[in-house]
Phi, psi and omega in degrees: 000135176234156183279167179296326179291325178292324176298318178300318179295321185281326188248339184085356177285132187287157176300321181299319179294317180297320179294323179293319176302321178292320183297323182265010179062030176275318178213103180266151179291156179287330183197178176223152177283172178299333179274000176092008180280137183289141178233141184233141179253188183298320180300317181290324179294321178296317179295323178298320177296320178295318179299313182294323178296313181294328176297320179295336178275358175094005179288146176285162179296324179294319178295319178297318179300315180295320182293318185280334182273335184265110181294335181262019182299137179277090184295323181299311180295320180298315179292322179295317178297321179293322177298316178299320178297315181297321180296321177294319178294323178297319178297318178297318179297323177297319178294318179295322178298317179297318180296316180296319177297319179299318179297316180296317182290327177295324178296323178293317183283315188255349183062023177194170178235125174254093186297321181294320179294318180295319178298320179297317180297318180297317180296318178297317182296317181289324186284320190253032184301309183294325178295319179294317179299319179295320180294314180294324178294326179288323186275330186236144177282179187299317180292321180292327180293334175294324179290332180298330180295342181265003178295145176297141180235121186299340180268005179250163182241023180288157184302321181297314178299317181299321180290318178299318179297316180297318180295317179294321178296320178295318178300317181299324180291333185257009185301323182293343181279346179096159186292339182268355183302140181305321180297319180293315182294328176295320179293318179296321178299317179294322177298318179295317177298317181296320180299315179294320180299318186276314189254350182075199182268089181217070184301326181296318178296315181297317180297318180295318180297319182292323178298321178290315182300324183289338182261119178302321182291314180292324179298320179293319178298325181277349180081022179279147177294131182291127177248142182308129183300323179298320179292320179296318178296323178296317179299316182297315179294321180294324178293324177299315177298316181299314181294321178296318179295324180292323178293324181284337184289000000 
């Protein structure tokens, strides 16, 4: 027999938790001292290990109590149901991760967060998934749709997306300097290099993509994150300067 304090030393489980387990009849002590201190034997220690293991799997204390007390408990169904629950929670966490990334990236691009606008975008994205897929299938052929998978996504944290966001944010900071400013042209050059690195030599795909991106209505149909029209026009003019300079070089 060991005391409740000794269990705390060995397992890290608090005295308060052990007392609560006793209170809800989940794990009662084997005996008590004359002074009323709880004592636990090997059987109780084994049960305590089972309780802690099931807790790590996400089971509630009530569920654990039912599982351990019922000799005819259907363990397979119980574990399967818990797995299904965990998978749903994992999906929710994935959605929350995407939203949080979107918020962080919006702060980089816009220097602020519009929670209502972001909520609206998420609702539109979830609601019109099949409609967007049909639109993209109509606009791009099979090979081009493979390239669409490599587009930057504001809700993702991959290196390509992070660089595109950074480049757009830098351009926004330099807009007042004009499209011909050296700082702007350096960013545009990197954008051009990045485009070739990711998509290769496919000007028709890039032109088609840009035409959709420039239109707020088409961008929404395609499910693209809305970018300020003034910034898009600035990018287009800066690219014209960049291409003219390249031809002259």
